[in-house]
N, C-alpha and C positions, 0 to 999 in steps of 0.2 A: 234420623235423616239429616237434621241440621248439624249434629256433631260430626257425622261422617263427611259432610260437605266442608266443614271447617278444617277437619284434618287434612283433606285433600288440598285445600287452598294453602294451608300452612306448609305442607310438604312441598307443594309446587313452588312456593315463595322461597323456602330454604334451598331447594335444588337450584333455582334460578340464581340465588346469591352465590352459591358455591361455584356454579359455572362461570359467572361473571368474575369472581375473585380468582379462579384458576386461570382464566384468560388474561386477567390483568397481571397476575404473577409471572405469566410466561413472557411478557413483554420486557425488553431490555432497552435502556437508553444510554447513549454515549455522547458526551460532549467533547469535541476535538478542537483545542485552540490552535490556530494557524498563525505563524509568524510571517513576516514579509519574506518572499522568496519561496524556495522549494521546501515542502514539508513531507516527510516520509511517514505515512500513517498505515496502520493495520486494522482490519475489521475483525472483531471477535465474534460477530454474528452477521448474517446476511440482512442488510437493512431493507426497509420498505421503499427507500428512495432510489431512483435511477440516477445515473451521472448528471443528466440535465437538471433534475430536481435538486440535487446537491449543489450544483453550481448556482442555481437560482436563489439559494439561501443568502448569497452575498454577491454583490456586483464585483467584488474584488477577487473572487476566485475565477480564474480564466482557463485552467487546464487541469486535467486528471490523466495520469499515465499509469498503465498496468503492464507488467511483464508476464506473459503467459506462455504456454507451451509452443504456440505458433508465433511468438514474437511480441512486439510492443502493440498495445491497444491504447487509443487516446480519445479523449473527448475535450474539445477546445471551443472557446468562444472568443470573439474579438472584443474591443473596448466597449462596444455598444451592446454586448451581450448576445450577439447573433452567432449562431452555431457555424463553425468553419470546418470542423473535422469531427467525425463521430464513428470511429471504429470500435470504441468501447461502449457497449450497449447496456451493461448491467454491473452492479457492485456485488461481490460475493464474500461471505465470511471465510476467513482463512487466507485471504489474499492481502498483499500490501499494495499501496498506491502512492505515487508521487502527486502531490497537489500543489499548484502554484497560486500564491496569494500576493497581490500587488500592492496592498495598502501598507503604509508604515505602521499603522495601529494593528494590534492583533485582532483576528476575526475568529469567532467561535461558531462551529456548525454542530447541529444536533442530529444524531442518527437514532432510529428506533428499529428494533427487530425482535425476533422471537428466540429461537434455539441457538445457544452459544456453540461456537465451533470447538469440538473436543478432539479432533484429529486432523492431521494434515496429509493430503495425498501428494507426496513429494516425488518429483521426477529426477532422474540422474542429471547433474549439472546444477545451474543456478536456479533458485526459486525465490520469488518475492512474496513474502508471507506476512500474515497477521495472526495473532493467537487469541484464543478465547479464555485462557487462564494465565495468571501471573506465574512465571517460572523463576524461582529464586536461586536455583543452582544449575547453571547451564552444563557444568561438567558432568553431573549425574545424568542430566537429560540426554546428552549426546553419547555417553559412554557405551550404551547398549544399542547404538544405531550406526548408520553409515554417514552421519553428518561430519563433514570435514571442517567447515568454518561457518560462522555467522557474523554478519556485518550490520551495524546500525548507523543511523545518521543523527548526530546531536550537535546543536549549536554550530552548524556549518562545517562539520568535520566527521570523518569516519571513526567509529569505535568498533572493536572486533573481539571475537573469541575464536581461536584457532586450536583445534584439538591436538596438534603436534607441537605446539609452542608451550614453553614453561608457563605455569599458571600465573606467575607474577607479571608476565608480559601481556596478559589478556586484560584489556580495560573495559570489556563488556562482560558483566557477570550475571545479570538478570534480564529477563524478557518481560516487557510490560504490555498488557492489553491496551490496544489503541495505538501502538507504535508498529511501524513496518520494519522488516528485516530481510536482508539478502541471506539466503541459506544455501551453502554448497553441499550437494548430496552425491555420494559415490554411485548409488544405484536407486532404482525406483523403490519406494517404500511408503507405507502408511504409518505415520508417526502419531501416537497419542500425545496429547498435551495436558492431560489431567494429573500427571505425576509430578512430584517435586515442586508443589506449589506452596506459596506462603501467603502472608497478609498482603492485600492489595494496597497500592499506594507507594511502594518502594520505587526507586529509580536506579538507573545504571550506576555501577561503581566505576567511576572514570578516573584514570590515572594519566594526567596530561603529560607526564614526563616520559611515558612509554609508548605514545601513539606511533611515532615513526619506527621505533624498534619492532613493534608488533607487525607493521606493514612490511618491513625489511625481512623479518623472519618467516613470513608466510610462504609456505611451499605447497599448500593444499589447494589446488585449483587456482584460478586467476581471480584476483581481487576485482570487485565490481566497479573499479574506477574507469574501466575502458568499455563503456557501452556504446553501441553504434548510434550515430545521430539519425534523425528522420526529417524528411522534407515535410513542412507543415502548410505550405502554400499549394495552389492548384498544381496538379501533376502534369498538365499539358497546357499548351498555349497555341492558338492559331494566328498566323500572321500572313497577310496577303503579300504576294510577290511584288518586289520593287517598292515596298513601303517600309517605313521606319516606325517602330513602336517600342515601348518600354514594358518589360515584363519583370516584376519583382519576385524573386525567389527567397523564401524564408525557411529556416530549419531550426530544429531544437536538438541540443546535445545534452543528455542527462548528466554528463560529467561537467560539473561546475568549473569554470576557468579554462576549459579547452577552447581553442580558437577554431572557427569553421572556415573552410575554403571551398569555393564553388568552381566547377569547370564544366565545359561542354564535352560530352563523351560521344565520339563518332561523328560522321558527317563532315562537310567542308568547313564548318566553323569550329572544329574541335581544338584548334590552336588558340582560340580566343581566351 
């Protein structure tokens, strides 16, 4: 009787350890360093954090933008950390995100999740993606699909791989887990990202002398330099008749360097 009881206890203990170890092994952690300004990140798995929880990791992170099928989604806070806009409700593996960090010193955020993203559900047109596996040969990866071009953001400038451009003009040669990319797709497709992988830790093969040549030679889709701006302040304002007030309108343009112009559309004041 005692021997049988001990066997059951030992079996139960071993089973519990195996379950715990399996659960631990299924967890993945990713540390993302953020430089001052806009950072284009990609999520290799769906994190446990919401956009608000990610922002709360650092007071210097004030905005997260995502480009989805129905347009831009955003989560923003002001300088005091108070939420000002929240159309982005969750973070998902396989997606890319623009994150704004205001500090001169780098900031590192930590994400944890479970199942890595092994395929991308791509739609025709531009997709903002993140990958779950390191892809060391983009040429092979896109050769059997409808991918027209892939664009990354590195050190404040665009790097790209365009399928119809000579190989030596493409200054983006690998895709890294943790980085975000714009991908232009000819038609809807589910794309696996487990093929053509190599050792983790490699970086893009950048050729600074061919950046402009690559952009000039691109004829597959429209390069992602021209994204539509979005109003980030309140959408409406109420002013009593015969009174004077000041209403501040703010906007964000994903295209760094572009100037913003405001105008009144319609009504008696449209000439202002």
